[in-house]
C-alpha positions as CSV (number, residue, x, y, z in Angstrom):
1,M,25.0,7.9,35.5
2,I,28.1,10.0,36.5
3,E,26.0,12.9,34.2
4,F,23.0,12.4,36.2
5,K,24.6,12.7,40.0
6,R,26.3,16.2,38.5
7,L,23.1,17.0,37.1
8,I,21.1,16.2,40.8
9,E,24.6,17.8,42.7
10,I,23.5,21.1,40.5
11,Q,20.1,21.3,41.2
12,F,20.8,21.7,45.1
13,A,23.3,24.2,44.8
14,V,21.6,26.9,42.4
15,C,19.0,25.7,45.6
16,D,21.3,26.6,47.9
17,L,22.4,29.5,46.4
18,G,19.0,31.0,45.8
19,F,18.7,30.7,49.8
20,G,21.9,32.3,50.6
21,L,21.3,35.2,48.0
22,Q,18.0,35.9,49.6
23,N,19.7,36.0,53.3
24,T,22.3,38.3,51.8
25,L,19.7,40.4,50.1
26,D,17.5,40.9,53.5
27,T,20.9,41.6,55.4
28,E,22.0,43.9,52.9
29,D,18.5,45.7,53.6
30,G,18.9,46.1,56.7
31,G,16.6,43.4,57.8
32,K,13.2,43.9,56.4
33,G,13.0,40.7,54.5
34,D,10.3,38.5,54.9
35,Q,9.6,38.6,58.7
36,S,8.8,34.6,58.3
37,S,13.4,34.8,58.7
38,Q,13.3,36.7,61.9
39,H,14.6,34.9,65.3
40,T,11.6,33.6,66.8
41,P,11.7,33.6,71.4
42,G,12.2,29.9,72.2
43,H,14.3,29.0,69.3
44,P,17.6,29.0,68.1
45,A,19.1,32.2,66.3
46,P,19.8,31.0,62.4
47,S,23.4,31.1,61.3
48,P,24.2,34.3,60.3
49,P,24.2,34.4,56.4
50,R,26.7,34.2,54.3
51,P,28.0,37.0,52.3
52,L,27.9,36.9,48.3
53,R,31.5,36.6,47.8
54,H,30.9,33.1,49.8
55,W,29.2,31.7,46.6
56,R,31.9,33.1,44.7
57,S,35.4,32.7,46.6
58,A,37.8,29.5,45.1
59,G,36.8,27.2,47.5
60,S,33.3,27.3,46.8
61,W,31.5,23.5,46.3
62,L,29.6,25.2,43.5
63,R,32.6,26.3,41.9
64,P,34.2,22.6,41.3
65,L,30.7,22.1,39.2
66,R,31.7,24.2,37.0
67,R,33.9,21.8,35.6
68,P,33.2,20.3,32.0
69,L,31.1,16.8,32.4
70,P,33.1,13.7,32.1
71,L,33.0,12.6,28.4
72,A,31.6,9.4,27.0
73,R,33.5,6.4,26.7
74,G,34.9,6.4,23.5
75,R,34.6,10.2,22.9
76,S,37.3,12.1,22.6
77,A,37.6,15.5,23.3
78,D,38.0,17.4,20.2
79,S,35.3,14.9,18.9
80,R,32.0,17.1,17.9
81,P,28.2,17.3,18.9
82,R,27.0,14.7,16.5
83,P,23.9,16.5,14.6
84,L,19.7,15.3,15.7
85,R,19.9,13.1,12.2
86,H,22.8,11.0,13.6
87,W,20.5,10.1,15.9
88,T,17.2,10.1,14.0
89,G,18.5,8.9,10.7
90,A,17.3,5.6,9.0
91,G,20.6,4.0,10.1
92,S,20.3,4.5,13.9
93,R,18.8,2.6,16.6
94,L,15.9,5.2,16.9
95,G,15.2,5.2,14.1
96,R,14.8,1.4,12.6
97,S,12.8,1.6,16.1
98,V,11.0,4.7,15.1
99,G,10.3,3.1,11.3
100,K,9.0,-0.1,12.7
101,M,6.5,1.2,14.7
102,A,5.3,3.5,11.3
103,A,5.2,0.3,9.1
104,A,3.5,-1.3,11.8
105,A,0.6,1.3,11.8
106,C,-0.1,1.8,8.3
107,R,-2.0,-0.8,7.2
108,S,-1.8,-2.0,3.1
109,V,-4.5,-2.4,1.3
110,K,-2.5,-5.0,-0.2
111,G,-4.4,-8.3,0.6
112,L,-7.3,-7.2,1.8
113,V,-11.2,-8.3,1.3
114,A,-13.8,-5.3,0.7
115,V,-17.6,-5.9,0.6
116,I,-19.0,-3.2,-0.7
117,T,-22.8,-2.0,-1.7
118,G,-23.6,0.3,-4.9
119,G,-20.6,-1.5,-6.3
120,A,-21.5,-1.2,-9.8
121,S,-21.8,2.6,-10.4
122,G,-21.0,6.2,-8.9
123,L,-18.8,6.0,-6.0
124,G,-18.3,2.2,-4.9
125,L,-17.7,1.3,-8.7
126,A,-14.9,3.9,-7.7
127,T,-14.0,2.7,-4.9
128,A,-14.2,-1.2,-5.9
129,E,-11.4,0.2,-9.3
130,R,-9.2,1.4,-6.6
131,L,-8.8,-1.0,-4.1
132,V,-8.8,-3.7,-6.6
133,G,-5.8,-1.9,-8.6
134,L,-3.9,-1.7,-5.1
135,G,-4.0,-5.7,-4.8
136,A,-7.1,-6.0,-2.9
137,S,-10.2,-8.0,-3.6
138,A,-13.9,-7.0,-3.9
139,V,-17.3,-8.2,-3.7
140,L,-19.6,-5.7,-5.9
141,L,-23.2,-6.0,-3.6
142,D,-26.0,-4.2,-6.5
143,I,-29.7,-5.4,-7.3
144,P,-30.2,-8.0,-9.5
145,S,-31.1,-5.4,-12.5
146,S,-27.6,-3.4,-12.2
147,N,-24.4,-4.1,-14.2
148,G,-22.4,-5.7,-11.6
149,E,-21.6,-8.4,-13.3
150,E,-20.7,-6.3,-16.1
151,Q,-18.3,-4.7,-14.1
152,A,-16.9,-7.5,-11.9
153,K,-15.9,-9.2,-15.2
154,K,-14.3,-5.9,-15.9
155,L,-12.2,-6.2,-12.7
156,G,-11.0,-9.6,-12.8
157,S,-10.5,-12.6,-10.9
158,S,-10.1,-10.1,-7.9
159,C,-14.2,-9.4,-8.0
160,A,-17.1,-10.8,-8.0
161,F,-21.0,-9.6,-8.3
162,A,-23.6,-10.6,-5.4
163,P,-27.0,-9.5,-6.4
164,T,-28.5,-8.0,-3.3
165,D,-30.8,-5.6,-1.7
166,V,-29.4,-4.1,1.1
167,T,-32.4,-4.0,3.7
168,S,-32.6,-7.8,3.0
169,E,-30.6,-10.2,5.4
170,K,-31.0,-13.2,3.5
171,D,-29.2,-11.5,0.4
172,V,-26.2,-9.4,2.3
173,Q,-25.9,-12.9,4.4
174,A,-25.0,-14.4,1.1
175,A,-23.1,-11.9,-0.2
176,L,-20.7,-11.9,3.3
177,A,-20.7,-15.6,2.5
178,L,-19.8,-15.5,-1.3
179,A,-16.5,-13.5,0.0
180,K,-15.5,-15.6,2.4
181,E,-15.8,-18.5,0.0
182,K,-13.9,-17.3,-2.6
183,F,-11.6,-14.8,-1.1
184,G,-11.9,-16.1,2.7
185,R,-12.6,-13.3,4.6
186,V,-14.2,-10.0,5.1
187,D,-11.5,-7.0,6.5
188,V,-13.4,-4.1,4.4
189,A,-17.1,-3.1,4.4
190,V,-18.3,0.4,2.0
191,N,-21.6,1.2,2.4
192,C,-22.4,3.8,-1.0
193,A,-25.7,2.2,-1.4
194,G,-28.7,5.4,-1.3
195,I,-31.5,6.2,-3.3
196,A,-33.2,9.6,-3.1
197,V,-36.3,11.9,-3.5
198,A,-37.0,15.3,-4.0
199,I,-40.4,16.1,-2.3
200,K,-41.9,18.6,-0.2
201,T,-43.2,18.0,2.9
202,Y,-46.6,19.4,1.9
203,N,-46.9,21.1,-1.2
204,A,-49.3,23.8,-1.0
205,K,-50.1,24.2,-4.4
206,R,-51.0,21.1,-4.9
207,N,-52.3,20.7,-2.0
208,Q,-50.8,17.0,-1.5
209,A,-48.8,16.2,1.4
210,H,-44.9,14.2,1.1
211,T,-46.2,10.6,1.1
212,L,-45.2,7.8,3.7
213,E,-44.3,5.2,1.5
214,D,-41.9,7.0,0.0
215,F,-40.0,8.6,2.9
216,Q,-39.9,5.3,4.9
217,R,-38.6,3.6,1.1
218,V,-35.7,6.0,1.6
219,I,-35.1,5.7,5.1
220,N,-35.3,1.9,4.6
221,V,-32.8,1.9,1.8
222,N,-30.0,4.0,3.2
223,L,-30.1,3.9,7.1
224,V,-32.0,0.3,7.5
225,G,-30.1,-1.1,5.0
226,T,-26.5,0.6,5.6
227,F,-27.2,-0.7,10.0
228,N,-28.2,-4.1,8.4
229,V,-24.7,-4.0,6.6
230,I,-22.8,-3.1,9.3
231,R,-24.5,-5.2,11.9
232,L,-23.7,-8.4,9.8
233,A,-20.7,-7.8,8.3
234,A,-18.7,-6.8,11.7
235,G,-20.0,-10.5,12.7
236,E,-17.8,-11.4,9.9
237,M,-15.2,-9.4,10.9
238,G,-14.7,-10.3,14.3
239,Q,-13.4,-14.5,13.3
240,N,-10.7,-12.3,11.7
241,E,-7.0,-12.8,13.2
242,P,-6.3,-9.0,14.6
243,D,-3.2,-7.5,13.2
244,Q,-0.4,-6.5,15.4
245,G,-2.7,-3.0,16.1
246,G,-5.5,-5.6,17.1
247,Q,-7.4,-4.5,14.5
248,R,-10.0,-7.0,12.3
249,G,-11.7,-4.5,10.5
250,V,-12.8,-1.5,8.6
251,I,-16.4,-0.2,7.8
252,I,-17.0,3.0,5.9
253,N,-20.4,4.5,5.5
254,T,-21.8,7.2,3.3
255,A,-23.8,10.1,4.2
256,S,-24.0,13.5,3.0
257,V,-23.7,17.2,3.4
258,A,-27.5,16.8,3.1
259,A,-27.1,15.9,6.4
260,Y,-26.3,19.0,8.3
261,E,-27.5,21.6,5.2
262,G,-30.7,19.7,4.0
263,Q,-32.2,21.8,0.7
264,V,-36.0,22.1,-0.2
265,G,-37.9,18.7,-0.8
266,Q,-34.8,16.6,1.4
267,A,-37.1,15.7,4.6
268,A,-36.6,12.4,3.7
269,Y,-33.1,11.8,2.0
270,S,-31.2,14.0,4.9
271,A,-33.3,12.3,7.3
272,S,-31.6,8.9,6.1
273,K,-28.3,10.7,6.2
274,G,-28.5,12.2,9.5
275,G,-29.3,8.7,11.0
276,I,-26.1,7.8,9.5
277,V,-23.8,10.4,11.2
278,G,-25.6,9.7,13.8
279,M,-25.3,6.3,14.6
280,T,-21.4,6.5,13.2
281,L,-19.9,7.1,17.2
282,P,-22.1,4.6,18.9
283,I,-21.8,1.7,16.6
284,A,-17.7,2.6,16.8
285,R,-18.0,2.2,20.7
286,D,-20.0,-0.7,20.0
287,L,-17.2,-2.6,18.2
288,A,-14.5,-0.7,19.2
289,P,-13.9,-4.1,21.7
290,M,-13.9,-6.5,18.7
291,G,-10.8,-4.1,17.0
292,I,-13.5,-2.6,14.2
293,R,-13.3,0.9,13.0
294,V,-16.5,2.5,12.0
295,I,-16.1,6.1,10.1
296,T,-18.5,7.5,7.7
297,I,-18.0,9.7,4.6
298,A,-20.5,12.5,4.2
299,P,-20.0,14.1,0.3
300,G,-20.8,16.8,-1.6
301,L,-21.7,17.3,-5.3
302,F,-19.9,14.2,-7.2
303,G,-20.6,13.2,-10.7
304,T,-22.0,10.6,-10.2
305,P,-24.3,8.9,-13.0
306,L,-27.5,10.7,-10.4
307,L,-25.8,13.8,-11.6
308,T,-24.1,13.5,-14.7
309,S,-27.3,12.6,-16.0
310,L,-28.8,16.4,-15.7
311,P,-28.8,18.9,-18.1
312,E,-25.7,20.4,-18.5
313,K,-26.7,23.8,-17.5
314,V,-28.1,22.8,-14.0
315,R,-24.7,20.4,-13.8
316,N,-22.5,24.1,-14.4
317,F,-25.1,25.7,-11.8
318,L,-23.9,23.0,-8.7
319,A,-20.4,22.8,-10.1
320,S,-20.3,27.1,-9.7
321,Q,-21.4,26.9,-5.6
322,V,-18.4,24.7,-4.7
323,P,-16.1,27.4,-3.4
324,F,-12.8,25.1,-4.6
325,P,-12.0,23.2,-6.5
326,N,-14.8,25.2,-8.6
327,R,-16.3,21.8,-9.9
328,L,-18.1,18.5,-8.8
329,G,-15.8,16.1,-7.0
330,H,-14.2,12.9,-8.6
331,P,-16.0,9.7,-7.5
332,A,-11.7,8.6,-7.6
333,E,-11.7,11.4,-4.5
334,Y,-13.8,9.2,-2.7
335,A,-12.2,6.1,-3.7
336,H,-8.8,8.0,-2.2
337,L,-10.2,9.1,0.8
338,V,-11.6,5.3,1.5
339,Q,-7.6,4.1,1.2
340,S,-6.7,6.6,3.3
341,I,-8.8,5.9,5.9
342,I,-7.7,1.9,5.8
343,E,-4.3,3.1,5.5
344,N,-4.9,4.7,8.7
345,P,-5.4,2.8,11.9
346,F,-6.3,5.5,14.4
347,I,-9.1,7.3,12.5
348,N,-12.1,6.0,14.0
349,G,-16.2,7.1,15.2
350,E,-15.6,10.5,12.7
351,V,-17.8,11.7,9.9
352,I,-15.5,13.6,7.3
353,R,-17.4,16.2,5.0
354,L,-15.2,15.7,1.5
355,D,-17.2,18.8,0.2
356,G,-14.8,21.4,-1.9
357,A,-15.9,24.0,1.5
358,I,-20.0,23.7,0.6
359,R,-22.4,24.9,2.5
360,M,-25.9,23.9,0.6
361,Q,-28.1,27.2,0.6
362,P,-32.3,26.3,0.9
């Protein structure tokens, strides 16, 4: 309190000193200062300006302010100023408070329950392996003909498989019910299921148009299937008790760099992934009152089963298109980003490119 009062006194003193010096300068200039300071008839004459020596004299009321501020209680006169680390270190009160806030903000993956579409292979399987390895539980959603049951057994008792067509409301509801029955709740949904076709809008050489059935199938699986899982998973997450930050769940979608730089023959695929990018923000806003975050990852070229099945020459050519690192992405790197998104509660309503700086050519 004493230090605060002294600071106020200094503030007023400096202001008064400024006005006094201005009057002194005006006097020394022969009264050629600001015209607003001239005497106006009918008003009392202003007090004569104080000379500069007034402000430097021994009796000036500004001079006592040069005295050192009183010492804090319990401090000796010869004690040295404490370094910044004293106030912010782990043992300080401020340090402990900051540590508690950081711990509350960063949500651990351990103990969470995730449902992962396309979980039997590629990006989805890598995500399941990472989350289960960190102490989470997972339900793999994939088509009945996949090896999802085998992969779930490899991951142990913390993983289960649910045969699922993501475009089917009944299938997705059954998978969510399995997660709730086996693990108690649903905290995370990761959408990795998707298909692709390579067909030109119109093939002039063959005099053939892109079939509407193929276009609709890609849109239905990639875009409608993603939305189907989102809307149903959100209902389950809404029943969770919120954490310290008010969060009840996280939904992570998978788009593609093709949403921005679609290549020849990717009209259907780019449209489906562009739809996922476009609906990320509005869905995040829809679910914000429920404490559910929605984020999308847009991967570049990754070493998924689709790409690894290509001839080595083709794989090497594709890898050479990535500026740095000059290779295909590893599914584990996608899974690492999923973990980071889950743990960081301030990431929401955003599309994150994970592509090694590639920009696809036509």
